[in-house]
C-alpha positions as CSV (number, residue, x, y, z in Angstrom):
1,M,-18.3,-51.0,-127.4
2,R,-21.8,-50.3,-126.0
3,I,-23.2,-52.8,-123.5
4,N,-26.5,-53.5,-121.8
5,I,-26.5,-54.8,-118.3
6,Q,-28.9,-57.8,-118.2
7,H,-28.7,-58.8,-114.6
8,E,-26.7,-57.7,-111.5
9,I,-26.3,-59.0,-108.0
10,K,-23.6,-58.2,-105.4
11,K,-20.3,-58.1,-107.3
12,R,-21.6,-60.1,-110.2
13,I,-22.8,-58.6,-113.5
14,R,-24.1,-60.1,-116.8
15,F,-24.1,-57.8,-119.9
16,S,-24.9,-58.2,-123.6
17,I,-23.2,-56.4,-126.5
18,E,-25.4,-54.0,-128.2
19,G,-26.0,-54.8,-131.9
20,R,-24.7,-58.4,-131.6
21,K,-26.7,-61.6,-131.5
22,R,-23.8,-64.0,-131.7
23,L,-20.0,-64.1,-131.3
24,S,-17.5,-66.0,-133.3
25,L,-15.1,-68.2,-131.4
26,E,-12.3,-65.8,-131.9
27,D,-14.4,-62.8,-130.8
28,A,-15.6,-64.7,-127.7
29,D,-12.0,-65.5,-126.7
30,M,-10.9,-61.9,-127.3
31,L,-13.7,-60.6,-124.9
32,L,-13.0,-63.3,-122.4
33,Y,-9.2,-62.7,-122.1
34,Y,-9.7,-58.9,-122.1
35,V,-12.2,-58.9,-119.2
36,M,-10.0,-61.4,-117.4
37,S,-7.1,-59.0,-117.7
38,I,-8.9,-56.3,-115.8
39,E,-7.5,-55.9,-112.3
40,G,-10.1,-56.9,-109.7
41,V,-12.1,-59.3,-112.0
42,E,-12.2,-62.8,-110.4
43,S,-14.0,-64.9,-112.9
44,V,-15.4,-64.5,-116.4
45,K,-17.7,-66.5,-118.7
46,V,-18.5,-65.5,-122.3
47,Y,-21.5,-66.9,-124.2
48,E,-21.3,-67.0,-128.0
49,R,-25.0,-67.3,-128.3
50,G,-26.6,-64.1,-127.3
51,A,-23.2,-62.3,-127.4
52,S,-23.2,-61.9,-123.6
53,C,-20.6,-62.0,-120.8
54,A,-20.9,-62.7,-117.0
55,F,-18.2,-61.7,-114.6
56,S,-17.6,-61.4,-110.8
57,Y,-15.2,-58.9,-109.2
58,D,-13.9,-58.2,-105.7
59,G,-14.4,-54.4,-105.6
60,R,-11.1,-53.7,-103.8
61,K,-8.8,-53.1,-106.7
62,N,-11.2,-51.5,-109.1
63,S,-14.7,-50.1,-108.5
64,R,-17.8,-51.3,-110.4
65,E,-17.9,-48.1,-112.5
66,K,-14.2,-48.3,-113.3
67,I,-14.5,-52.0,-114.5
68,L,-17.5,-51.2,-116.7
69,S,-15.7,-48.2,-118.2
70,I,-12.7,-50.4,-119.1
71,I,-15.1,-53.0,-120.7
72,E,-16.7,-50.3,-122.8
73,A,-13.3,-49.4,-124.1
74,F,-13.1,-52.9,-125.7
75,S,-13.0,-53.3,-129.4
76,F,-12.8,-56.4,-131.6
77,R,-10.5,-54.5,-133.9
78,R,-7.8,-53.8,-131.4
79,D,-4.6,-55.8,-132.1
80,D,-3.3,-55.3,-128.6
81,I,-6.4,-57.2,-127.2
82,R,-6.0,-59.9,-129.8
83,E,-2.5,-60.6,-128.5
84,L,-4.0,-61.4,-125.1
85,V,-5.6,-64.6,-126.5
86,P,-3.3,-67.6,-126.3
87,S,-2.7,-69.8,-129.4
88,N,-4.7,-72.6,-127.8
89,T,-8.0,-72.1,-126.1
90,S,-10.5,-74.5,-124.7
91,R,-13.3,-72.8,-126.6
92,A,-11.7,-73.5,-130.0
93,L,-10.7,-77.0,-128.9
94,M,-14.3,-77.9,-127.8
95,S,-15.7,-76.7,-131.2
96,S,-13.2,-78.8,-133.1
97,Y,-13.9,-82.0,-131.2
98,R,-17.7,-81.4,-131.2
99,E,-17.5,-81.3,-135.0
100,K,-15.4,-84.5,-135.1
101,L,-17.9,-86.3,-132.9
102,I,-21.0,-85.2,-134.9
103,S,-19.3,-86.0,-138.2
104,K,-18.4,-89.5,-137.1
105,I,-21.9,-90.3,-135.9
106,I,-23.6,-88.9,-139.0
107,S,-21.1,-90.8,-141.2
108,Y,-21.7,-94.1,-139.4
109,Y,-25.5,-94.0,-139.5
110,G,-25.6,-92.5,-143.0
111,I,-23.6,-95.4,-144.3
112,R,-25.7,-98.0,-142.5
113,I,-28.9,-96.5,-143.9
114,F,-28.0,-95.5,-147.4
115,L,-25.0,-97.7,-148.5
116,P,-25.9,-101.2,-150.0
117,A,-24.8,-104.2,-147.9
118,P,-22.0,-105.3,-150.3
119,L,-20.4,-101.9,-150.3
120,R,-20.8,-101.6,-146.5
121,A,-18.9,-104.9,-146.2
122,I,-16.1,-103.6,-148.4
123,K,-15.9,-100.3,-146.5
124,T,-15.9,-102.2,-143.1
125,T,-13.1,-104.5,-144.3
126,I,-10.9,-101.5,-145.5
127,G,-11.6,-99.7,-142.2
128,A,-10.6,-102.8,-140.2
129,A,-7.1,-102.8,-141.7
130,K,-6.0,-100.0,-139.3
131,F,-7.0,-101.9,-136.2
132,I,-5.5,-105.1,-137.4
133,K,-2.3,-103.4,-138.3
134,E,-2.1,-101.8,-134.7
135,G,-2.7,-105.2,-133.2
136,L,0.0,-106.9,-135.2
137,A,2.4,-104.1,-134.3
138,V,1.8,-104.8,-130.6
139,L,2.3,-108.6,-131.2
140,K,5.6,-107.9,-132.9
141,K,6.8,-106.5,-129.6
142,R,5.7,-109.8,-127.9
143,K,3.0,-108.1,-125.9
144,L,-0.7,-108.9,-125.4
145,E,-2.4,-105.6,-124.9
146,V,-5.8,-104.0,-125.8
147,P,-5.0,-103.3,-129.5
148,V,-4.4,-107.1,-130.0
149,L,-7.8,-107.8,-128.4
150,D,-9.6,-105.2,-130.5
151,A,-7.9,-106.5,-133.7
152,T,-8.8,-110.1,-132.9
153,A,-12.4,-109.3,-132.1
154,I,-12.7,-107.3,-135.4
155,G,-10.8,-109.9,-137.4
156,V,-12.9,-112.9,-136.1
157,S,-16.1,-110.9,-136.9
158,L,-14.9,-110.4,-140.5
159,V,-14.0,-114.0,-140.9
160,R,-17.5,-115.0,-139.8
161,K,-18.8,-112.3,-142.3
162,D,-20.5,-110.5,-139.4
163,F,-19.8,-107.1,-140.9
164,S,-22.4,-105.4,-138.7
165,T,-20.6,-106.4,-135.5
166,A,-17.2,-105.5,-136.8
167,G,-18.5,-102.1,-138.0
168,S,-20.2,-101.3,-134.6
169,I,-17.0,-102.4,-132.7
170,M,-14.9,-100.0,-134.8
171,F,-17.4,-97.2,-134.6
172,L,-17.6,-97.4,-130.8
173,L,-13.8,-97.6,-130.5
174,E,-13.4,-94.5,-132.6
175,I,-16.0,-92.6,-130.6
176,G,-14.2,-93.6,-127.4
177,E,-10.9,-92.4,-128.8
178,I,-12.4,-89.0,-129.8
179,L,-14.0,-88.6,-126.3
180,E,-10.9,-89.6,-124.5
181,E,-8.7,-87.3,-126.6
182,W,-11.2,-84.4,-126.3
183,T,-11.3,-84.7,-122.5
184,H,-7.6,-85.1,-122.2
185,K,-6.7,-82.1,-124.4
186,K,-9.3,-79.9,-122.8
187,S,-8.1,-80.6,-119.3
188,V,-4.5,-80.3,-120.3
189,A,-5.2,-77.0,-122.1
190,Q,-7.0,-75.5,-119.2
191,L,-4.3,-76.7,-116.8
192,A,-1.5,-75.3,-119.0
193,Q,-3.3,-72.0,-119.4
194,S,-3.6,-71.7,-115.6
195,M,0.1,-72.4,-115.2
196,S,1.0,-69.8,-117.9
197,L,2.6,-66.6,-116.8
198,N,0.5,-63.8,-115.3
199,I,3.3,-61.4,-114.9
200,E,2.5,-57.8,-115.7
201,K,5.7,-55.9,-114.7
202,V,9.4,-56.8,-114.6
203,W,12.6,-55.1,-113.4
204,V,14.8,-53.9,-116.3
205,K,18.3,-52.5,-116.1
206,K,18.6,-49.0,-117.6
207,D,21.6,-46.8,-117.1
208,D,22.9,-48.8,-114.1
209,K,19.5,-48.5,-112.4
210,E,16.7,-51.0,-112.1
211,V,13.3,-49.8,-113.3
212,L,10.0,-51.5,-112.9
213,V,8.2,-51.5,-116.3
214,D,5.3,-53.2,-118.1
215,I,6.3,-56.6,-119.6
216,R,4.9,-55.5,-122.9
217,E,7.5,-52.8,-123.2
218,I,10.4,-55.4,-123.0
219,N,12.1,-56.1,-126.3
220,Q,14.6,-58.7,-127.4
221,G,18.1,-57.7,-126.1
222,D,16.8,-55.9,-123.0
223,I,18.4,-56.9,-119.7
224,I,16.0,-57.8,-116.9
225,S,16.8,-58.4,-113.2
226,V,15.3,-61.4,-111.3
227,Q,15.8,-61.6,-107.5
228,M,15.5,-64.6,-105.2
229,G,12.0,-66.0,-104.9
230,N,10.7,-64.4,-108.2
231,M,9.7,-66.0,-111.5
232,I,11.7,-65.5,-114.6
233,A,9.2,-63.8,-117.0
234,L,11.0,-64.1,-120.3
235,D,13.4,-66.6,-122.0
236,G,17.0,-65.4,-122.2
237,V,20.7,-65.7,-121.4
238,V,22.3,-64.9,-118.1
239,V,24.8,-62.0,-118.5
240,D,25.6,-61.6,-114.8
241,G,24.8,-63.2,-111.4
242,E,24.5,-66.7,-110.2
243,A,21.4,-68.6,-108.9
244,M,19.7,-71.9,-108.3
245,V,16.7,-72.1,-110.5
246,N,13.6,-74.3,-110.0
247,Q,12.5,-75.6,-113.4
248,A,9.7,-77.9,-112.2
249,S,7.1,-76.2,-114.4
250,L,8.9,-77.2,-117.5
251,T,10.8,-80.4,-116.6
252,G,8.7,-81.8,-113.7
253,E,12.0,-82.1,-111.7
254,G,11.9,-80.2,-108.4
255,I,15.7,-80.2,-107.9
256,P,17.0,-76.6,-108.6
257,V,19.6,-76.2,-111.4
258,K,22.6,-73.9,-111.1
259,K,22.5,-71.0,-113.6
260,E,25.5,-68.6,-114.2
261,K,26.9,-66.4,-116.9
262,D,26.0,-67.7,-120.4
263,S,23.4,-70.1,-119.1
264,Y,20.0,-70.1,-120.9
265,V,17.0,-69.6,-118.7
266,Y,13.3,-70.2,-119.4
267,A,10.1,-68.2,-118.8
268,G,8.1,-69.6,-115.9
269,T,11.1,-71.0,-113.9
270,V,11.8,-69.5,-110.5
271,V,15.0,-68.3,-108.8
272,E,15.3,-70.2,-105.5
273,E,18.6,-68.7,-104.4
274,G,20.7,-65.9,-105.7
275,S,19.9,-63.3,-108.4
276,L,20.3,-63.0,-112.2
277,F,20.6,-60.4,-114.9
278,I,19.1,-61.9,-118.1
279,Q,19.4,-60.7,-121.6
280,V,16.0,-61.3,-123.2
281,K,16.0,-63.7,-126.2
282,E,12.3,-64.4,-126.6
283,A,9.9,-61.6,-125.7
284,L,6.7,-62.5,-123.9
285,G,7.8,-66.2,-123.5
286,A,6.1,-67.2,-126.7
287,S,6.9,-70.9,-126.4
288,R,5.9,-71.1,-122.8
289,Y,2.5,-72.6,-123.4
290,E,3.8,-75.4,-125.7
291,K,6.5,-76.3,-123.1
292,I,4.0,-76.6,-120.3
293,V,1.6,-78.8,-122.4
294,S,4.5,-81.1,-123.3
295,M,5.6,-81.3,-119.6
296,I,2.0,-82.1,-118.5
297,E,1.4,-84.8,-121.1
298,D,4.8,-86.5,-120.4
299,S,4.7,-86.1,-116.6
300,E,4.0,-89.1,-114.4
301,K,2.4,-86.6,-112.0
302,L,-0.8,-86.9,-114.0
303,K,-1.2,-90.4,-112.7
304,S,-2.6,-91.3,-109.3
305,S,-1.7,-94.7,-107.9
306,L,-5.3,-95.8,-108.6
307,E,-4.9,-94.8,-112.3
308,S,-1.6,-96.7,-112.5
309,K,-3.2,-99.8,-110.8
310,A,-6.1,-99.7,-113.2
311,E,-3.8,-99.4,-116.2
312,H,-1.7,-102.3,-115.1
313,L,-4.8,-104.4,-114.3
314,A,-6.2,-103.6,-117.7
315,D,-3.1,-104.9,-119.5
316,K,-3.1,-108.0,-117.3
317,L,-6.7,-108.8,-118.2
318,V,-6.0,-109.0,-121.9
319,P,-4.2,-112.4,-121.7
320,L,-6.9,-113.6,-119.4
321,T,-9.5,-112.7,-121.9
322,F,-7.8,-114.8,-124.6
323,L,-7.4,-117.7,-122.1
324,G,-11.1,-117.4,-121.3
325,T,-12.0,-117.5,-125.0
326,L,-9.9,-120.6,-125.6
327,G,-11.2,-122.2,-122.4
328,V,-14.9,-121.7,-123.3
329,Y,-14.2,-123.1,-126.8
330,A,-12.4,-126.1,-125.4
331,L,-15.3,-126.9,-123.0
332,T,-18.2,-126.1,-125.4
333,R,-16.7,-126.5,-128.9
334,N,-19.1,-123.6,-129.6
335,V,-17.5,-120.7,-131.6
336,T,-20.3,-118.3,-130.9
337,K,-20.0,-118.7,-127.1
338,A,-16.2,-118.4,-127.3
339,L,-16.6,-115.2,-129.3
340,T,-18.8,-113.7,-126.6
341,V,-15.8,-113.8,-124.2
342,L,-13.5,-112.3,-126.8
343,L,-15.8,-109.4,-127.6
344,V,-16.2,-108.5,-124.0
345,D,-13.1,-106.5,-123.0
346,F,-12.6,-105.5,-119.3
347,S,-9.5,-103.4,-120.0
348,C,-11.0,-101.0,-122.5
349,A,-13.4,-99.5,-120.1
350,L,-10.8,-99.3,-117.3
351,K,-8.3,-97.6,-119.5
352,L,-10.9,-95.1,-120.8
353,S,-12.7,-94.2,-117.6
354,M,-9.8,-93.8,-115.1
355,P,-7.8,-91.1,-116.8
356,I,-10.9,-89.3,-118.0
357,S,-12.2,-89.2,-114.4
358,V,-9.0,-87.7,-113.1
359,L,-8.5,-85.1,-115.9
360,S,-12.2,-84.1,-115.6
361,A,-11.7,-83.6,-111.9
362,M,-8.7,-81.4,-112.6
363,R,-10.8,-79.4,-115.0
364,E,-13.6,-79.1,-112.5
365,A,-11.1,-77.9,-109.9
366,Q,-10.1,-75.2,-112.3
367,D,-13.7,-74.1,-112.5
368,H,-13.4,-73.4,-108.7
369,Q,-10.2,-71.5,-109.3
370,I,-8.1,-74.4,-108.0
371,T,-5.1,-75.5,-110.1
372,V,-4.0,-79.1,-109.5
373,K,-0.8,-80.3,-111.2
374,G,-1.5,-84.0,-111.2
375,G,-3.9,-86.8,-110.3
376,K,-1.8,-88.1,-107.5
377,F,-2.2,-84.9,-105.6
378,L,-6.0,-85.2,-105.7
379,E,-5.5,-88.7,-104.3
380,A,-3.2,-87.3,-101.5
381,V,-5.8,-84.7,-100.6
382,A,-8.5,-87.3,-100.4
383,E,-6.4,-89.6,-98.1
384,A,-4.9,-86.8,-96.0
385,D,-5.6,-86.8,-92.2
386,T,-3.3,-83.9,-91.2
387,I,-3.3,-80.2,-92.4
388,V,-0.6,-77.7,-91.6
389,F,-1.4,-74.0,-92.0
390,D,1.0,-71.1,-92.2
391,K,-0.6,-68.1,-90.5
392,T,0.1,-65.0,-92.5
393,G,-1.9,-64.9,-95.7
394,T,-3.8,-68.1,-94.9
395,F,-5.7,-67.9,-91.6
396,T,-5.2,-64.1,-91.8
397,K,-6.3,-61.9,-94.7
398,A,-4.2,-62.0,-97.9
399,E,-4.0,-58.2,-97.8
400,P,-2.6,-57.0,-94.5
401,T,-2.2,-53.2,-94.1
402,V,0.2,-50.9,-92.4
403,A,-1.5,-49.6,-89.3
404,E,1.2,-47.4,-87.8
405,I,4.9,-46.4,-88.4
406,I,7.0,-45.6,-85.3
407,T,10.3,-43.9,-86.0
408,F,13.4,-43.7,-83.9
409,G,16.4,-41.3,-83.7
410,G,14.4,-38.4,-85.0
411,R,14.0,-39.9,-88.4
412,E,11.2,-38.7,-90.7
413,R,8.2,-41.1,-91.1
414,R,7.7,-40.7,-94.8
415,E,11.4,-41.2,-95.5
416,M,11.4,-44.5,-93.5
417,L,8.3,-45.7,-95.4
418,R,10.0,-44.8,-98.7
419,V,13.1,-46.8,-97.8
420,A,11.1,-49.8,-96.6
421,A,8.9,-49.8,-99.7
422,C,12.0,-49.6,-101.9
423,L,13.4,-52.8,-100.4
424,E,10.2,-54.7,-100.0
425,E,8.9,-54.4,-103.6
426,H,11.7,-56.7,-104.8
427,F,10.3,-59.7,-102.8
428,P,6.5,-59.7,-103.1
429,H,4.7,-61.3,-100.1
430,S,1.5,-60.2,-98.4
431,V,3.4,-58.2,-95.7
432,A,5.8,-56.7,-98.4
433,N,2.8,-55.8,-100.5
434,A,1.2,-54.0,-97.5
435,V,4.3,-51.7,-97.2
436,V,4.5,-51.0,-100.9
437,N,0.7,-50.3,-101.1
438,K,1.0,-47.9,-98.1
439,A,3.7,-45.9,-99.9
440,F,1.6,-45.8,-103.0
441,M,-1.5,-44.6,-101.2
442,E,0.5,-41.8,-99.6
443,G,2.0,-40.8,-102.9
444,I,5.5,-41.6,-101.9
445,S,7.9,-42.2,-104.8
446,H,10.6,-44.8,-104.1
447,D,13.0,-44.8,-107.0
448,E,16.0,-47.2,-106.8
449,L,18.7,-45.6,-104.6
450,H,20.1,-48.7,-103.0
451,S,22.7,-51.2,-104.1
452,K,22.0,-54.9,-104.7
453,V,19.3,-56.3,-102.4
454,E,19.7,-59.6,-100.6
455,Y,16.8,-61.7,-99.2
456,I,17.4,-63.8,-96.2
457,V,14.7,-66.5,-96.0
458,A,12.3,-66.1,-93.0
459,H,14.4,-63.2,-91.7
460,G,14.4,-60.1,-93.9
461,I,16.1,-58.1,-96.5
462,S,19.6,-56.4,-96.5
463,S,21.0,-53.7,-98.8
464,T,23.0,-50.5,-98.8
465,V,21.8,-46.9,-99.2
466,D,24.2,-44.0,-99.3
467,D,27.0,-46.3,-98.1
468,Q,25.0,-47.3,-95.0
469,K,23.7,-50.9,-94.5
470,V,19.9,-51.0,-94.4
471,I,18.0,-54.1,-93.1
472,I,14.4,-54.8,-92.7
473,G,12.8,-57.9,-91.2
474,S,11.9,-59.7,-88.0
475,H,13.0,-58.9,-84.5
476,H,15.3,-61.9,-84.4
477,F,17.0,-60.9,-87.7
478,V,17.5,-57.2,-86.9
479,F,18.6,-57.6,-83.2
480,D,19.9,-61.1,-82.8
481,D,21.5,-61.8,-86.1
482,E,22.5,-58.3,-87.2
483,K,23.3,-57.0,-83.7
484,T,21.4,-53.7,-84.2
485,L,22.0,-51.2,-81.4
486,L,19.0,-50.6,-79.1
487,S,19.0,-48.0,-76.3
488,D,17.1,-48.6,-73.1
489,E,14.6,-45.9,-74.1
490,D,14.0,-47.6,-77.5
491,A,13.7,-51.0,-75.8
492,R,10.9,-49.7,-73.7
493,V,9.1,-48.3,-76.7
494,I,9.3,-51.8,-78.4
495,E,8.0,-53.4,-75.2
496,D,4.9,-51.2,-75.4
497,L,4.2,-51.8,-79.1
498,P,0.5,-52.8,-79.8
499,A,0.1,-56.5,-79.2
500,Q,-2.5,-56.9,-81.9
501,Y,-0.1,-56.1,-84.7
502,S,2.8,-57.9,-86.4
503,H,6.0,-55.9,-86.4
504,L,8.5,-55.2,-89.1
505,Y,11.8,-53.6,-88.0
506,L,13.9,-51.2,-90.1
507,A,17.5,-50.5,-89.2
508,I,20.0,-48.1,-90.9
509,G,23.7,-48.0,-90.2
510,G,23.3,-50.5,-87.3
511,E,20.7,-48.4,-85.5
512,L,17.0,-48.9,-85.2
513,A,15.2,-46.5,-87.6
514,A,11.6,-47.5,-87.5
515,V,9.0,-50.2,-86.6
516,I,6.2,-50.8,-89.1
517,C,3.1,-52.1,-87.4
518,I,1.2,-54.5,-89.7
519,E,-2.5,-55.1,-89.1
520,D,-3.1,-58.7,-90.2
521,P,-6.7,-59.5,-89.2
522,L,-8.3,-63.0,-89.4
523,R,-10.2,-63.9,-92.4
524,E,-14.0,-64.0,-91.7
525,E,-14.1,-67.7,-92.7
526,A,-11.1,-68.7,-90.6
527,L,-13.3,-69.2,-87.6
528,G,-15.3,-71.9,-89.3
529,I,-12.7,-73.6,-91.6
530,V,-11.2,-75.9,-88.9
531,E,-14.6,-77.4,-88.0
532,A,-15.5,-77.7,-91.7
533,L,-12.3,-79.6,-92.4
534,K,-12.9,-81.8,-89.4
535,D,-16.3,-82.7,-90.9
536,T,-14.5,-84.0,-94.0
537,G,-12.4,-86.4,-92.0
538,I,-9.3,-84.4,-91.2
539,S,-8.2,-85.5,-87.7
540,K,-5.3,-83.1,-87.0
541,I,-5.0,-79.4,-87.9
542,V,-1.8,-77.5,-87.0
543,M,-0.8,-73.8,-87.4
544,M,2.9,-72.8,-87.8
545,T,4.1,-69.3,-87.9
546,G,7.3,-67.2,-87.7
547,D,5.3,-64.7,-85.5
548,S,5.8,-64.3,-81.8
549,E,4.3,-66.8,-79.3
550,R,2.0,-64.1,-78.0
551,T,0.4,-63.4,-81.4
552,A,0.3,-67.1,-82.4
553,K,-1.4,-68.1,-79.2
554,V,-4.3,-65.6,-79.7
555,I,-4.8,-66.7,-83.4
556,A,-4.7,-70.4,-82.5
557,A,-7.3,-70.0,-79.8
558,K,-9.6,-68.2,-82.1
559,V,-9.5,-70.6,-85.0
560,G,-9.4,-73.8,-82.8
561,V,-6.5,-75.7,-84.3
562,D,-5.3,-78.8,-82.5
563,E,-1.7,-77.6,-82.2
564,Y,0.3,-74.4,-82.9
565,Y,4.0,-73.6,-83.2
566,A,5.4,-70.0,-83.1
567,E,8.7,-68.4,-84.1
568,V,9.5,-71.3,-86.5
569,L,12.0,-71.2,-89.3
570,P,11.3,-72.7,-92.8
571,E,13.3,-75.8,-92.0
572,D,11.3,-76.3,-88.8
573,K,8.0,-76.4,-90.9
574,A,9.6,-79.0,-93.3
575,K,10.9,-81.1,-90.4
576,F,7.5,-81.2,-88.8
577,V,5.9,-82.3,-92.1
578,E,8.5,-85.0,-92.5
579,A,8.0,-86.2,-88.9
580,E,4.2,-86.5,-89.4
581,K,4.8,-88.5,-92.6
582,A,7.2,-90.8,-90.7
583,K,4.3,-91.5,-88.3
584,G,2.3,-92.8,-91.3
585,R,0.1,-89.7,-91.7
586,K,-0.8,-88.1,-95.0
587,V,0.0,-84.4,-94.8
588,I,-1.3,-81.3,-96.6
589,M,0.7,-78.1,-96.2
590,I,-0.9,-74.7,-96.9
591,G,1.2,-71.5,-97.3
592,D,1.9,-68.5,-99.4
593,G,5.5,-67.3,-98.7
594,I,9.0,-68.2,-99.8
595,N,9.6,-69.5,-96.3
596,D,6.8,-72.0,-96.8
597,S,8.4,-73.6,-99.8
598,P,10.4,-76.3,-98.1
599,A,7.3,-77.5,-96.2
600,L,5.2,-77.3,-99.4
601,S,7.7,-79.5,-101.2
602,A,7.9,-82.0,-98.3
603,A,4.1,-82.5,-97.9
604,D,2.1,-85.2,-99.7
605,A,0.2,-82.3,-101.2
606,G,1.5,-78.7,-101.0
607,I,-1.2,-76.0,-101.5
608,A,-0.1,-72.4,-102.2
609,I,-2.2,-69.2,-102.2
610,S,-2.3,-67.7,-105.7
611,D,-1.5,-64.2,-104.3
612,G,1.5,-65.5,-102.5
613,A,5.2,-65.7,-103.5
614,Q,6.0,-67.0,-107.0
615,L,8.4,-69.6,-105.6
616,A,5.7,-71.0,-103.3
617,R,3.2,-71.3,-106.3
618,E,5.9,-73.0,-108.4
619,I,6.8,-75.6,-105.8
620,A,3.3,-76.3,-104.7
621,D,1.3,-79.2,-106.1
622,I,-2.0,-77.3,-105.9
623,T,-2.8,-73.5,-106.1
624,I,-6.0,-72.0,-104.8
625,A,-7.3,-68.5,-105.5
626,G,-7.3,-67.8,-101.7
627,H,-10.4,-65.5,-101.8
628,D,-12.1,-68.0,-99.4
629,L,-10.5,-70.7,-97.3
630,F,-13.5,-72.9,-98.0
631,E,-11.9,-73.6,-101.4
632,I,-9.8,-76.2,-99.4
633,V,-13.1,-77.9,-98.3
634,T,-14.2,-77.8,-101.9
635,L,-10.9,-79.4,-103.0
636,R,-11.2,-82.1,-100.3
637,Q,-14.8,-82.9,-101.3
638,L,-13.9,-83.1,-105.0
639,S,-10.9,-85.3,-104.3
640,K,-12.9,-87.7,-102.1
641,N,-15.7,-87.9,-104.7
642,L,-13.1,-88.6,-107.4
643,M,-11.8,-91.6,-105.4
644,K,-15.4,-92.9,-104.9
645,R,-16.1,-92.5,-108.7
646,I,-12.9,-94.4,-109.6
647,D,-13.9,-97.2,-107.2
648,K,-17.5,-97.3,-108.5
649,N,-16.2,-97.4,-112.1
650,Y,-13.9,-100.3,-111.3
651,K,-16.7,-102.3,-109.7
652,F,-19.2,-101.6,-112.5
653,V,-16.8,-102.5,-115.3
654,M,-15.8,-105.7,-113.7
655,G,-19.3,-106.7,-112.6
656,F,-21.2,-105.7,-115.8
657,N,-18.6,-107.3,-118.2
658,F,-18.5,-110.5,-116.2
659,M,-22.3,-110.7,-116.4
660,L,-22.1,-110.3,-120.2
661,I,-19.6,-113.2,-120.4
662,V,-21.8,-115.4,-118.2
663,F,-24.9,-114.7,-120.3
664,G,-22.9,-115.3,-123.5
665,V,-21.5,-118.7,-122.3
666,F,-25.0,-119.9,-121.4
667,G,-26.3,-118.8,-124.8
668,T,-28.5,-116.0,-123.6
669,L,-26.7,-113.3,-125.5
670,M,-25.3,-113.5,-129.1
671,P,-21.7,-112.2,-129.7
672,N,-22.8,-109.0,-131.6
673,T,-25.4,-108.2,-128.8
674,S,-22.8,-108.8,-126.2
675,A,-20.2,-106.6,-128.0
676,L,-22.8,-103.8,-128.5
677,L,-23.7,-103.8,-124.8
678,H,-20.0,-103.9,-123.8
679,N,-19.1,-100.9,-126.0
680,V,-22.2,-98.9,-125.0
681,S,-21.4,-99.5,-121.3
682,T,-17.8,-98.5,-121.9
683,L,-18.9,-95.2,-123.5
684,G,-21.5,-94.7,-120.8
685,V,-18.8,-95.0,-118.1
686,G,-16.6,-92.7,-120.1
687,L,-19.3,-90.1,-120.5
688,H,-20.3,-90.3,-116.8
689,S,-16.6,-89.8,-115.9
690,M,-16.7,-86.5,-117.7
691,T,-19.5,-85.1,-115.5
692,N,-18.9,-82.9,-112.5
693,L,-18.2,-84.4,-109.1
694,L,-19.7,-81.6,-107.2
695,E,-23.2,-80.0,-107.4
696,E,-23.1,-76.8,-109.4
697,P,-24.1,-73.9,-107.3
698,K,-27.0,-71.9,-108.7
699,K,-26.0,-68.4,-109.7
700,D,-28.3,-65.7,-111.1
701,L,-26.1,-64.8,-114.0
């Protein structure tokens, strides 16, 4: 494919496809998902009109030239690229509902203009049957809800032979249903897609060895290995091992389930404890998307307390509307004035605008590379007054590097790095990634030579190589827990280790073999994030880390947190969060590691970094891209604006509809005019609820 670069600024490029003026929906999605799959590309937009694409990239994993060469290798005829596109995309969904909306409007006004009045009356009466049937079905359940109100309003209009009012009520109700369904499905589709798997490689068992291979090479019947803290990439049956598996992504339940031999496991669930060997039954997790959509649509997590209150209030207002209608008729003996009350329905606007507001906010968050799993978590972020940060991968850069490797006992440096990388690659974390990347950069191959690896949360990893026990982890784990021998000379070397680095200790056969010095510099924006969060109303910001007191103190002083805690265990973080909540505070926890998972789960809103451990992302309520900590400020502003919008919607609906009733009772408005104003205002509130809560930044793309 030949492309023409239309515009370019720093790490952002917009190009057009030579020889094309427009893209079909299918072609646009193919290009979108292909460019998104390129390593280093952060965001992509494809425009059907003009056949163009705009993308941004970080420049660290792939150079500009490399990315452009990969794009030029794209072809609309390649089946392997077509497989990248999920079965449901927001682009196709938007086109479908746009057509529905336009067709409904054209049909309504076409009938009003061209169909004779007697035929219009017949068509309106036939169309009303659906609404009256729905109202009667609700009445049979001995309930007074919105469908009963709609059916009564339409039925009374038909009895009065006011076919115009009945037709306009039905038209506006149908338009409202299309808009609500459109927004809901679009938001759910985007959310589900963001929660879908982004796993490129898996460990597969071949000839008693575990080999890391591309997930596309896995076939039904292959046996894959999943260690603690990692996501299960494919549906299958456990053939060996035992583990506790978190299935929240599919069931909404955060309590882990025990899986053992012959148990069935699902793609997208995460191993919290233990390890499993799984025989693949469904390659590439084909049903994963549908399962997530079902979970989201059924989950109560989608409802904030304000949504639930609005829904309950809406249902309670229906009987009051009927009582008001009867009361006005009893006082005035005027059917027209009584109908004015009946045709003005408070509950319709409340039920339409509240969920649309929340789902639109979740969609907007996704535009900022923030995934929110439910409306109540946006509410928690808006109300929060305390934020707890983990240090590594949050305040410090998500990609720490190996600065130095100090060996002991005459051991060879490259060999120690090889062993360390061999262990660390099983449990991805920012520090583990630093070790694996260092080995890769130095061209060190680290084929599997060890036996089963075991991860000890917040401490380290243990395994066996050549009949010798090998451990790697923190000072406390290696020396206090595992009682590794340390000579006086080696102890002096450790005392003199560079203070600016974090340290990873490697021991073989009970003796210290190496210390890997990890350079973990502060993010550039970390120096301003605390003040920015304070400006949004956060009163208490805390940093907690497993690092030494010396390292923690320096970082805490630089970023300006209110409190810091060093050398803490996972349970300590969770206990701190619970203690703050017991004081009546609303707590946000931000972390990226397996050891942050208990605290993420305990917080009112747990936020994980997308580059962090899979278990952390699974347990967290919100995931941010982590390229810039100010994404948290964006999330906070969006959440607070959402709460303001919900409050304004509530006040407007109650005030405007009450005004219509008053004008109707005093004879200022006729019922059909009152109904029209009510329905137009309801649609207006719904459409406004679909708009962005934050100002769109201007980009030259």
